[in-house]
C-alpha positions as CSV (number, residue, x, y, z in Angstrom):
1,M,-111.1,169.0,-121.6
2,R,-114.4,171.4,-120.7
3,T,-114.3,174.6,-120.3
4,V,-116.2,177.6,-118.6
5,F,-115.7,181.3,-119.9
6,L,-117.0,184.0,-117.4
7,L,-117.2,187.2,-118.9
8,F,-118.4,190.6,-117.4
9,D,-118.5,193.8,-119.2
10,S,-117.1,196.8,-117.9
11,L,-115.5,195.2,-115.0
12,N,-113.0,197.6,-113.3
13,R,-109.6,195.7,-112.5
14,H,-108.4,198.2,-110.0
15,M,-111.5,198.2,-108.0
16,L,-110.9,194.1,-107.3
17,S,-109.3,193.2,-103.9
18,P,-107.1,190.7,-105.8
19,Y,-105.5,193.8,-107.6
20,G,-105.3,195.3,-104.6
21,G,-108.6,197.2,-104.7
22,S,-110.6,198.8,-101.6
23,A,-113.8,200.2,-102.7
24,L,-115.6,197.0,-101.9
25,P,-115.0,193.6,-100.3
26,T,-114.9,191.1,-103.4
27,P,-114.6,188.1,-101.5
28,N,-115.2,185.4,-104.4
29,F,-112.5,187.6,-106.3
30,E,-110.3,186.5,-103.6
31,R,-111.5,182.9,-103.6
32,L,-110.8,182.6,-107.6
33,A,-107.5,184.3,-107.0
34,A,-106.6,181.7,-104.7
35,R,-107.8,178.7,-106.5
36,S,-106.0,180.4,-110.3
37,A,-103.4,182.4,-111.7
38,T,-103.9,186.0,-111.6
39,F,-102.4,187.8,-114.6
40,E,-100.9,191.2,-113.7
41,K,-100.5,192.8,-117.0
42,H,-103.6,191.8,-119.1
43,Y,-104.9,194.6,-121.9
44,V,-107.5,195.3,-124.0
45,G,-107.3,195.0,-127.6
46,S,-110.3,196.2,-130.0
47,M,-112.6,198.5,-128.0
48,P,-115.5,198.8,-127.2
49,C,-118.0,195.8,-126.6
50,M,-118.5,194.2,-129.9
51,P,-115.1,195.0,-131.3
52,A,-113.9,193.3,-128.2
53,R,-115.7,189.7,-128.6
54,R,-114.9,189.9,-132.1
55,D,-111.3,189.7,-131.2
56,I,-111.9,186.9,-128.6
57,L,-113.8,184.8,-131.5
58,T,-111.5,185.1,-134.0
59,G,-107.7,185.7,-131.9
60,R,-107.2,189.1,-134.3
61,L,-107.3,192.6,-133.9
62,G,-109.9,194.3,-135.9
63,F,-109.8,197.8,-134.7
64,L,-107.7,199.0,-137.6
65,H,-110.1,197.8,-140.2
66,R,-113.1,197.8,-138.5
67,S,-115.5,199.7,-135.8
68,W,-118.5,198.1,-134.1
69,G,-119.7,195.7,-136.6
70,P,-120.7,191.5,-137.1
71,V,-118.8,188.8,-137.2
72,E,-117.6,188.5,-141.0
73,P,-118.0,186.1,-143.4
74,F,-113.9,185.3,-143.6
75,D,-113.5,185.6,-140.3
76,T,-113.0,181.8,-138.0
77,C,-114.1,181.6,-135.2
78,F,-112.5,179.3,-132.3
79,T,-116.2,177.6,-131.2
80,E,-116.3,176.5,-134.9
81,E,-112.8,175.4,-135.2
82,L,-113.0,173.4,-132.2
83,L,-116.5,171.8,-133.3
84,E,-114.5,171.0,-136.6
85,Q,-111.2,169.9,-135.2
86,K,-112.5,168.4,-131.7
87,G,-116.5,167.9,-132.0
88,T,-116.4,170.3,-129.2
89,Y,-119.5,171.4,-128.1
90,S,-120.0,175.3,-127.2
91,H,-123.3,177.1,-125.6
92,L,-123.6,180.7,-124.7
93,A,-125.4,182.2,-121.8
94,T,-125.6,185.7,-122.2
95,D,-127.7,189.0,-121.3
96,H,-125.8,191.0,-123.7
97,F,-128.2,192.4,-125.5
98,H,-126.1,194.0,-128.4
99,Y,-125.8,190.5,-129.5
100,W,-129.4,190.6,-131.0
101,E,-128.7,194.1,-132.6
102,D,-127.8,194.6,-136.2
103,G,-124.1,195.0,-135.5
104,G,-123.9,192.0,-133.3
105,A,-126.7,189.5,-134.7
106,T,-123.9,187.1,-136.5
107,Y,-122.1,186.3,-133.0
108,H,-124.3,184.1,-130.9
109,T,-125.1,182.1,-133.9
110,R,-121.3,181.0,-133.8
111,Y,-122.3,178.7,-130.8
112,D,-123.9,175.1,-130.7
113,S,-126.8,176.5,-128.8
114,C,-127.7,179.8,-126.7
115,D,-129.3,181.2,-123.8
116,L,-130.5,185.0,-124.9
117,I,-131.4,186.6,-121.3
118,R,-133.6,189.8,-122.2
119,G,-134.0,193.0,-120.3
120,Q,-130.4,194.5,-120.1
121,E,-130.1,198.6,-120.9
122,G,-131.6,199.4,-124.3
123,D,-133.2,196.0,-125.0
124,G,-136.2,196.0,-126.9
125,W,-137.9,193.8,-124.9
126,V,-141.0,195.0,-123.1
127,G,-143.4,196.3,-125.2
128,V,-145.8,199.4,-123.9
129,A,-147.1,201.6,-126.4
130,N,-149.0,204.1,-124.3
131,P,-146.4,204.2,-121.2
132,D,-147.5,206.3,-117.8
133,W,-145.2,209.0,-118.7
134,A,-146.0,211.1,-115.4
135,G,-144.9,208.2,-113.3
136,L,-141.6,207.6,-115.2
137,R,-140.9,211.3,-115.1
138,A,-141.2,211.3,-111.3
139,A,-139.2,208.1,-110.9
140,F,-136.2,208.5,-113.4
141,H,-133.8,211.4,-113.2
142,E,-134.0,213.7,-116.3
143,K,-130.7,213.1,-117.9
144,Q,-131.9,209.1,-117.9
145,Y,-135.5,209.9,-119.0
146,S,-136.6,209.7,-122.7
147,E,-139.7,209.6,-124.5
148,R,-138.2,209.1,-128.1
149,P,-138.9,205.8,-129.9
150,R,-136.4,203.0,-130.1
151,S,-134.1,204.9,-127.7
152,Y,-132.2,203.0,-124.8
153,A,-133.5,205.2,-122.1
154,R,-137.1,205.0,-123.0
155,M,-136.5,201.0,-123.2
156,N,-134.7,200.9,-120.4
157,M,-137.5,202.3,-118.5
158,M,-139.8,199.9,-119.6
159,N,-137.9,196.9,-118.9
160,R,-137.1,198.0,-115.5
161,T,-141.1,197.2,-114.8
162,R,-140.0,193.4,-115.0
163,I,-136.9,193.7,-112.8
164,R,-137.8,193.7,-109.3
165,A,-136.7,190.7,-107.3
166,E,-133.3,189.8,-107.4
167,E,-134.2,186.8,-109.4
168,D,-135.5,189.1,-112.2
169,F,-132.3,190.6,-112.9
170,P,-130.5,189.5,-116.3
171,S,-127.0,188.9,-114.7
172,H,-128.9,186.5,-112.1
173,R,-130.9,184.6,-114.8
174,T,-127.8,184.6,-117.0
175,V,-125.8,182.8,-114.3
176,Q,-128.5,180.5,-113.5
177,A,-128.9,179.6,-117.3
178,G,-124.9,178.8,-117.0
179,L,-125.1,176.9,-113.9
180,E,-128.4,174.7,-115.5
181,F,-126.0,174.2,-118.4
182,I,-123.2,172.9,-116.2
183,E,-125.6,170.5,-113.8
184,R,-126.6,169.0,-117.3
185,N,-123.6,168.4,-118.8
186,K,-120.9,167.6,-115.7
187,G,-120.8,164.1,-116.3
188,G,-120.0,164.7,-120.2
189,D,-116.8,166.0,-121.7
190,N,-115.7,168.2,-124.6
191,W,-117.6,171.0,-123.9
192,F,-117.2,174.9,-123.8
193,L,-119.5,177.1,-121.7
194,Q,-119.6,181.1,-122.2
195,I,-121.2,182.8,-119.1
196,E,-121.6,186.1,-120.3
197,C,-122.9,189.1,-117.7
198,F,-124.0,192.4,-119.0
199,D,-123.0,194.2,-115.8
200,P,-121.6,196.0,-114.1
201,H,-122.2,197.8,-117.5
202,E,-124.6,200.8,-117.4
203,P,-127.1,201.6,-116.1
204,F,-125.5,200.2,-112.9
205,Q,-129.3,198.7,-111.4
206,A,-128.7,196.1,-108.7
207,P,-130.8,194.5,-106.2
208,D,-131.4,196.2,-102.9
209,R,-129.4,193.9,-100.7
210,F,-126.1,195.2,-103.1
211,K,-127.2,198.5,-102.7
212,E,-127.2,198.9,-99.1
213,P,-124.1,199.1,-98.0
214,F,-123.4,201.8,-100.1
215,R,-126.1,204.2,-99.5
216,T,-125.3,208.1,-100.4
217,G,-128.2,209.5,-98.8
218,W,-129.7,210.5,-102.3
219,N,-133.5,211.0,-102.2
220,G,-133.7,211.7,-106.1
221,P,-135.3,209.9,-108.9
222,V,-133.4,206.5,-110.4
223,R,-130.0,207.8,-110.9
224,D,-127.6,204.9,-112.2
225,W,-126.6,205.9,-115.6
226,P,-123.6,207.9,-116.1
227,P,-123.2,210.6,-119.2
228,Y,-120.3,210.1,-121.5
229,D,-118.8,213.1,-120.5
230,R,-116.6,215.5,-118.4
231,L,-116.9,214.9,-114.6
232,G,-117.3,218.4,-114.0
233,A,-120.6,218.7,-115.7
234,T,-121.7,216.0,-112.9
235,D,-123.4,217.3,-109.9
236,P,-121.1,216.3,-107.2
237,E,-124.2,214.3,-105.4
238,E,-125.4,212.6,-108.5
239,A,-121.7,211.9,-109.2
240,A,-121.5,210.0,-105.6
241,E,-124.9,208.1,-106.5
242,L,-123.7,207.1,-109.9
243,R,-120.1,205.6,-108.2
244,A,-122.1,204.1,-105.2
245,N,-124.4,201.7,-107.9
246,Y,-121.3,200.8,-110.4
247,V,-119.6,199.6,-107.0
248,A,-123.1,197.9,-106.1
249,S,-123.4,196.5,-109.4
250,L,-119.9,195.1,-108.7
251,A,-120.7,193.6,-105.6
252,H,-123.5,191.8,-107.6
253,C,-121.0,190.2,-110.0
254,D,-119.1,189.1,-107.1
255,A,-121.7,187.2,-105.7
256,L,-122.9,185.8,-109.1
257,L,-118.9,184.7,-109.4
258,G,-119.3,183.1,-106.2
259,Q,-122.4,180.9,-107.1
260,V,-119.9,179.8,-110.2
261,L,-117.3,178.9,-107.8
262,D,-119.8,177.5,-105.5
263,A,-120.5,174.7,-108.3
264,F,-117.1,174.3,-109.2
265,D,-116.3,173.6,-105.3
266,A,-119.4,171.4,-105.1
267,D,-118.8,168.7,-108.0
268,D,-114.6,169.2,-107.9
269,L,-114.9,170.8,-111.3
270,W,-111.3,172.0,-110.6
271,A,-109.7,168.6,-111.5
272,D,-111.2,168.5,-115.2
273,T,-112.5,171.9,-116.2
274,A,-110.8,174.8,-117.1
275,L,-112.3,178.6,-115.4
276,V,-111.3,181.8,-117.4
277,V,-112.6,185.1,-115.9
278,T,-112.2,188.7,-117.5
279,T,-113.6,191.5,-119.0
280,D,-113.7,193.5,-122.5
281,H,-112.7,196.9,-120.6
282,G,-112.6,198.7,-117.7
283,F,-114.9,202.0,-116.9
284,L,-114.0,205.7,-115.9
285,L,-116.0,206.8,-112.8
286,G,-114.4,210.5,-112.7
287,E,-110.8,209.3,-113.1
288,H,-109.0,212.0,-115.4
289,D,-112.0,214.0,-115.1
290,W,-114.1,211.4,-117.3
291,W,-117.2,209.5,-117.0
292,A,-117.3,206.0,-118.9
293,K,-115.3,205.4,-122.7
294,N,-115.4,206.1,-125.9
295,R,-114.4,210.0,-125.2
296,M,-110.8,209.9,-123.9
297,N,-107.6,208.1,-124.0
298,L,-107.4,204.6,-123.2
299,Y,-106.1,205.1,-119.9
300,E,-105.0,202.0,-117.2
301,E,-108.6,202.5,-115.8
302,L,-110.2,201.4,-119.3
303,A,-107.2,199.7,-121.2
304,H,-105.8,197.3,-118.4
305,I,-108.6,194.7,-117.2
306,P,-108.3,191.7,-115.1
307,L,-107.9,188.0,-116.1
308,F,-107.7,184.8,-114.0
309,L,-107.1,181.7,-115.9
310,H,-107.1,177.8,-114.0
311,D,-106.2,174.8,-116.3
312,P,-106.6,171.7,-114.6
313,R,-103.6,170.2,-116.2
314,N,-101.4,172.6,-114.8
315,P,-103.1,174.4,-112.0
316,R,-101.4,177.4,-110.3
317,P,-103.4,178.2,-107.3
318,G,-102.7,181.8,-106.1
319,A,-100.0,182.5,-108.9
320,R,-99.1,186.0,-110.0
321,I,-98.4,185.7,-113.8
322,D,-96.2,189.1,-114.8
323,A,-96.2,188.4,-118.7
324,L,-97.8,190.8,-121.0
325,T,-101.0,189.8,-122.5
326,Q,-104.2,191.0,-124.3
327,T,-107.8,190.2,-125.4
328,P,-106.9,188.5,-128.7
329,D,-104.7,185.9,-126.8
330,L,-108.1,184.0,-125.4
331,C,-109.0,182.8,-128.5
332,R,-105.5,180.9,-129.0
333,T,-106.0,180.0,-125.5
334,F,-109.4,178.6,-126.0
335,M,-107.7,176.3,-129.1
336,D,-104.7,175.1,-126.7
337,L,-107.1,174.0,-123.7
338,F,-108.6,171.4,-126.4
339,D,-105.1,170.4,-128.1
340,A,-106.4,172.3,-131.1
341,E,-104.8,173.6,-134.2
342,P,-105.4,177.4,-134.2
343,A,-106.7,178.5,-137.8
344,A,-103.9,180.7,-140.0
345,Q,-106.0,183.8,-139.4
346,M,-105.5,183.8,-135.6
347,Q,-103.0,185.6,-134.2
348,G,-102.0,186.3,-130.5
349,L,-100.5,183.8,-127.9
350,S,-101.6,181.2,-125.8
351,L,-101.8,181.9,-122.0
352,L,-101.2,178.1,-121.1
353,P,-97.1,178.2,-121.4
354,M,-96.8,181.5,-119.5
355,L,-98.7,179.4,-116.4
356,S,-95.2,177.5,-116.7
357,G,-93.0,180.9,-116.9
358,A,-93.2,181.4,-121.1
359,P,-92.6,184.9,-121.9
360,G,-95.6,187.0,-123.1
361,H,-96.0,189.9,-125.7
362,E,-92.9,192.5,-125.9
363,A,-95.9,195.2,-126.7
364,V,-99.3,194.8,-127.7
365,L,-101.3,197.1,-129.8
366,F,-104.7,198.7,-128.8
367,G,-107.7,201.3,-129.0
368,F,-110.6,202.5,-130.9
369,Y,-111.5,202.3,-134.2
370,G,-110.7,205.7,-136.1
371,G,-109.0,207.2,-132.9
372,A,-105.4,206.4,-131.6
373,A,-103.6,203.5,-131.9
374,N,-101.9,202.8,-128.7
375,V,-99.2,200.0,-127.6
376,T,-97.9,199.6,-124.4
377,D,-94.7,197.2,-123.3
378,G,-96.1,197.3,-119.8
379,R,-93.8,200.0,-118.8
380,Y,-94.7,202.8,-121.0
381,T,-98.2,203.5,-122.6
382,Y,-98.5,205.8,-125.8
383,F,-101.3,207.1,-127.4
384,R,-100.4,208.2,-131.0
385,Y,-103.1,210.0,-132.9
386,P,-103.9,211.0,-136.3
387,E,-103.1,215.1,-136.6
388,D,-107.0,215.7,-137.3
389,L,-109.4,212.8,-136.2
390,R,-112.2,214.5,-138.4
391,T,-110.4,214.8,-142.0
392,Q,-108.0,211.7,-141.7
393,E,-108.2,209.2,-144.3
394,L,-110.6,206.5,-143.0
395,Y,-112.0,203.6,-144.9
396,Q,-114.1,200.1,-143.1
397,Y,-113.5,196.9,-144.6
398,T,-116.3,194.5,-144.2
399,L,-118.9,192.0,-146.3
400,M,-121.3,193.2,-143.3
401,P,-121.9,196.9,-143.6
402,T,-123.9,197.6,-140.5
403,H,-123.3,199.7,-137.3
404,I,-124.8,198.7,-133.7
405,F,-128.0,199.1,-134.7
406,D,-128.5,200.2,-138.1
407,F,-127.2,199.6,-141.5
408,F,-124.6,201.8,-143.0
409,A,-126.0,205.4,-144.0
410,D,-126.5,205.9,-147.6
411,A,-123.9,208.0,-147.8
412,E,-121.2,205.9,-146.8
413,L,-122.6,203.3,-149.2
414,E,-122.8,205.4,-152.0
415,Q,-118.7,205.6,-152.0
416,A,-118.1,202.0,-151.4
417,E,-115.6,200.3,-153.8
418,L,-114.8,196.7,-153.6
419,S,-111.2,196.1,-152.5
420,P,-108.9,193.3,-153.2
421,P,-109.0,190.8,-150.6
422,L,-106.8,191.3,-147.4
423,S,-104.1,188.8,-146.2
424,F,-106.8,187.6,-143.6
425,T,-110.2,187.5,-145.7
426,R,-109.4,183.9,-147.0
427,N,-109.2,185.3,-150.3
428,M,-112.6,187.2,-150.7
429,P,-112.8,191.1,-151.9
430,V,-114.4,193.1,-149.2
431,L,-116.4,196.7,-149.4
432,R,-113.7,199.6,-148.7
433,V,-116.4,202.4,-147.1
434,P,-115.1,205.7,-146.5
435,V,-116.7,206.7,-143.0
436,H,-118.6,209.9,-143.1
437,E,-120.3,212.1,-140.6
438,S,-123.8,210.7,-140.9
439,A,-122.8,207.3,-139.6
440,V,-124.0,206.0,-136.5
441,M,-121.1,205.5,-135.1
442,H,-119.4,208.1,-135.8
443,G,-120.3,210.4,-132.7
444,A,-121.2,207.4,-130.7
445,Y,-117.9,205.4,-130.5
446,G,-115.8,206.6,-133.3
447,P,-113.7,209.5,-134.8
448,G,-116.3,212.1,-134.2
449,S,-116.7,210.9,-130.3
450,M,-113.0,211.2,-129.1
451,Q,-112.7,214.5,-127.0
452,E,-108.9,214.0,-126.3
453,T,-106.6,213.9,-129.6
454,R,-103.1,214.7,-128.5
455,T,-100.6,212.2,-128.8
456,V,-99.1,211.6,-124.9
457,L,-96.5,209.0,-123.5
458,Y,-96.7,208.0,-120.2
459,D,-94.2,206.4,-118.1
460,L,-96.2,203.7,-116.0
461,A,-93.2,203.0,-113.4
462,T,-92.9,206.7,-112.1
463,D,-96.2,207.8,-113.1
464,P,-99.0,204.8,-112.5
465,D,-102.1,207.4,-112.3
466,Q,-100.9,208.3,-115.9
467,A,-100.9,212.2,-114.2
468,T,-98.3,213.8,-116.5
469,P,-97.5,213.1,-120.2
470,L,-93.7,212.4,-120.6
471,A,-91.3,214.1,-122.7
472,D,-88.8,211.6,-123.8
473,P,-88.3,211.5,-127.2
474,E,-86.1,208.1,-127.3
475,A,-89.0,206.6,-125.5
476,E,-91.1,207.7,-127.8
477,R,-89.3,206.7,-130.9
478,R,-88.8,203.1,-129.3
479,L,-92.6,203.1,-129.1
480,S,-93.6,204.1,-132.2
481,G,-91.2,201.8,-133.5
482,L,-93.3,198.8,-131.6
483,L,-96.6,200.4,-132.9
484,A,-95.1,200.5,-136.5
485,G,-94.5,196.8,-136.2
486,L,-97.8,195.6,-134.8
487,M,-99.6,197.3,-137.1
488,A,-98.0,195.6,-140.1
489,E,-98.5,192.4,-138.1
490,V,-102.0,192.8,-138.6
491,D,-102.2,194.1,-141.5
492,A,-103.0,197.5,-141.2
493,P,-104.4,199.2,-144.3
494,P,-101.9,201.8,-146.0
495,E,-104.1,204.7,-145.2
496,A,-103.4,203.3,-141.4
497,F,-99.9,204.1,-141.3
498,R,-100.5,207.6,-143.4
499,R,-103.0,208.7,-140.8
500,L,-100.5,208.1,-137.9
501,R,-97.2,209.2,-139.6
502,L,-95.8,206.0,-139.5
503,A,-93.6,204.1,-142.1
504,R,-94.4,200.4,-142.3
505,P,-91.4,198.5,-141.9
506,E,-89.4,197.3,-145.0
507,H,-89.5,193.7,-143.6
508,A,-93.5,193.7,-143.4
509,A,-95.0,191.6,-145.6
C-alpha cells in the first residue's frame, strides 16, 4: 500500500463546489470528488492548528487536557506505529511553519524524512535587521504592518520580499516537493506521504493570476490578513478585499490539488495508491458577524470540514458517504490502509468500512481548550460553556510545557504539580499546570480569547445557518448525555465535568 495525504489549512467546505459552493470554480475538487468518496458529515476534533494535527497523529482528542503544544513523550503516532509494525516509510512535505516553533517542534520528527518549506506568515525566515520602514509602511495596510521584533506581521513583510513569482510561493514549493517524492518512489511500495499546505490560511497571499478574476477595485496597500474580531470593526471595502483574497488563495489551492491529481492520472496511481484530502478547520469570513476563529462558537463554517477518500482496494468514485466522522478518525484509517493494528491509546473509527455502508459515530465531541465542549449528532449542534471562562478550574496535563512560540509562563510553572499517570500516558506521571492569564495562549487561542460564552443549541435541519438558538429541553438533555459520555471515553479530567456542570457517567471507567 502507498498513501498520499493532502492536508490544507483553513479550507472552507461550504465554498467548494462538490459541497455546493458557488463563490468560485473549483474544478479540481470536482475532479477529486468524481474519483473518490466525499464525506458529508466530517467534523473537527481539537482546535486550532497544532491540536488538530496532534489528533491526526495520535488518534485521540486532546483539547480537554492540553492546549496548543508538542507531541508528548507518551503519545503514540501512527507514522511510528506503521514503521514498527509494517516497515512503512513516511515523509512530510510542508510549509506549515508552526512545526518549527516551540509548540510544534516534535511533530515533523515523527516522520522518517521531511521537506520544510520556509516563508509562510510569521515564519522567521528572511533576516533583515534594518528594513526600509518607509517603503514597507507604504506597501502594507496599517493593520498588518509592524516594526515589533519577532512579530508575525514584521516577519511576513520580510518574507514577502522573496515571494514574487508563482514558483516562489511556499505552497507551490510544498506541492512540488511532494510530487518529487512521488516521482522518486512511484516504483516502490509501502510508503506514506503527507503533503501539507499552509494555504489558504491567512494572510491570503496568492499569485497574481489567481487574484485577477476576483479584483475588487481596491487601490490601497496590501490588505489580505483579516483581524480576529467582529466583522463590524472592518470597513466594508476592506472586508470585500479580504474575502476576495481568500477566494484567490482557495483558487490557488484548487490548482495545487490539480497537480497532485495530474500525477495520479499520469501513472495511474489510482490503482494502487490511497488518497486522502481534508483540512484542519474552516475559517469565518464575516458569517455570524465574525472573522477568523478562536473567538466565537464553533459554527458549521469552522467545525464542519471537507473530506475526500480514495481506497484503491475499494474504490468508490463519486460516492457520497453520510456517516458522521471527525479528525481523529484519520489516524485509525491510515493504520487500516496498511493493515496495521492500532495502538491501545488510539481511538476513533476507521473510515474504510464506511465506504461499504458501515455506520459512523453516534455523536462527536470537539472544541478549543478551555472553551466550550461541543457535540453534534449530525442533526443538532450543542455548545456547552462553563459559567465563567475566566474563573473556571482549568489545568494543562503535559510533559512538554511549551505554548505556540514560548515556554510556559513562570506563574504557570511555579504552581505545577506532578499528577499520577492518566489512562493514555503509558504509566508516565505528568505535570498538572494551572492556567494563568500570563500564559501566551490565554488570550490568543485559550479561555481569555473567547468572546461568545453562552451555552446554545442549534437544529441543523431547520436552521442550517445556526441563526437562532433552539429552546428544546429534551434535545439539550439528550445532547448533554452524549457529551458527558464522549468526555468519559477520552478520560476527561474530573474538573472538566465540574466546570461544565456535567455528571461523569456511572458506567465510565
